[in-house]
C-alpha positions as CSV (number, residue, x, y, z in Angstrom):
1,X,38.3,151.1,43.0
2,X,35.7,148.7,41.7
3,X,35.4,145.1,43.3
4,X,34.1,142.9,41.3
5,X,31.9,139.9,42.3
6,X,32.5,136.3,40.4
7,X,29.6,134.4,41.6
8,X,26.2,136.1,43.0
9,X,25.1,132.8,44.4
10,X,25.8,132.2,47.9
11,X,28.7,129.8,48.4
12,X,29.8,128.4,52.2
13,X,32.8,130.4,51.8
14,X,30.8,133.3,52.4
15,X,29.6,132.0,55.5
16,X,33.6,131.5,56.7
17,X,35.4,128.5,58.1
18,X,33.0,124.9,58.6
19,X,31.2,125.6,61.4
20,X,31.3,129.4,61.6
21,X,27.9,130.8,61.4
22,X,26.5,134.2,60.1
23,X,23.2,135.9,60.0
24,X,21.3,136.8,56.4
25,X,18.0,138.9,55.8
26,X,16.2,138.0,53.5
27,X,15.4,141.0,50.5
28,X,12.8,139.0,48.5
29,X,9.9,136.1,48.4
30,X,12.6,133.9,45.5
31,X,11.4,131.9,43.1
32,X,11.3,128.0,42.0
33,X,13.5,127.3,39.7
34,X,12.2,124.1,37.2
35,X,14.8,121.3,37.3
36,X,15.5,121.3,34.2
37,X,17.2,124.7,34.7
38,X,19.4,124.0,38.1
39,X,22.9,123.6,37.0
40,X,22.9,120.0,39.0
41,X,20.8,117.3,38.4
42,X,17.7,116.6,40.4
43,X,14.5,115.2,39.9
44,X,13.1,118.3,42.3
45,X,12.6,121.8,41.3
46,X,14.8,124.5,43.4
47,X,14.3,127.6,45.0
48,X,16.2,130.9,44.7
49,X,16.2,133.7,47.4
50,X,18.1,136.9,47.4
51,X,19.9,137.7,50.8
52,X,21.9,140.3,52.3
53,X,25.3,139.3,54.2
54,X,26.8,140.4,57.3
55,X,29.3,142.9,55.1
56,X,26.0,143.8,53.3
57,X,26.9,141.9,50.3
58,X,24.1,140.5,48.4
59,X,23.6,137.1,47.5
60,X,21.4,134.8,45.6
61,X,21.0,131.2,48.0
62,X,19.7,127.7,46.4
63,X,18.1,127.0,49.9
64,X,18.1,123.0,50.3
65,X,15.6,121.5,51.5
66,X,16.5,120.9,55.0
67,X,17.1,124.7,55.2
68,X,13.6,125.1,53.9
69,X,11.8,122.9,56.5
70,X,14.1,125.4,59.5
71,X,12.9,128.2,57.9
72,X,9.2,127.2,57.2
73,X,9.4,126.6,61.2
74,X,10.3,130.0,61.4
75,X,8.3,132.0,59.5
76,X,5.7,130.3,57.7
77,X,5.2,128.8,54.0
78,X,4.0,132.0,52.5
79,X,7.9,133.2,51.5
80,X,6.9,136.9,51.2
81,X,6.7,136.8,55.0
82,X,10.1,136.3,55.0
83,X,11.1,139.4,53.8
84,X,13.2,141.5,55.8
85,X,13.1,138.6,58.2
86,X,17.0,137.3,59.3
87,X,17.9,133.4,59.9
88,X,21.3,132.5,61.2
89,X,23.1,130.0,58.8
90,X,26.3,127.8,59.2
91,X,29.0,126.3,56.9
92,X,29.4,123.0,57.4
93,X,31.2,119.5,55.3
94,X,29.5,117.0,54.6
95,X,29.0,114.3,51.6
96,X,27.9,115.2,48.7
97,X,27.8,113.1,45.5
98,X,30.6,110.8,47.2
99,X,32.4,113.9,47.9
100,X,32.9,116.1,50.6
101,X,31.8,119.5,49.9
102,X,30.9,122.7,52.5
103,X,27.2,123.4,52.5
104,X,25.0,126.2,54.1
105,X,22.3,125.3,56.2
106,X,19.6,127.2,58.0
107,X,19.6,127.0,61.5
108,X,16.9,127.1,64.4
109,X,17.0,130.5,66.2
110,X,15.0,129.8,69.9
């Protein structure tokens, strides 16, 4: 049997319901996506990085700036140092462009 993936991008529902958490492992150093190539309007470039979910599925995480700041505090600014390390993420709901949406955030691990 073949299981098809409709999206290779990490979605909040991949984590579970709102307020659920999961550990992800970084698989590569990621890449900067020019703002003109983002699928949404932004005045800043984006950042994508490959991660492996707890169930073994591989996804691309478009990290928001808040998550980037948390991971930088944990592992440093050099994303090559992130490869093989794990981070806990949470699925939360917040207002995005005047609409409640699910969002994925990294969490500090003490």
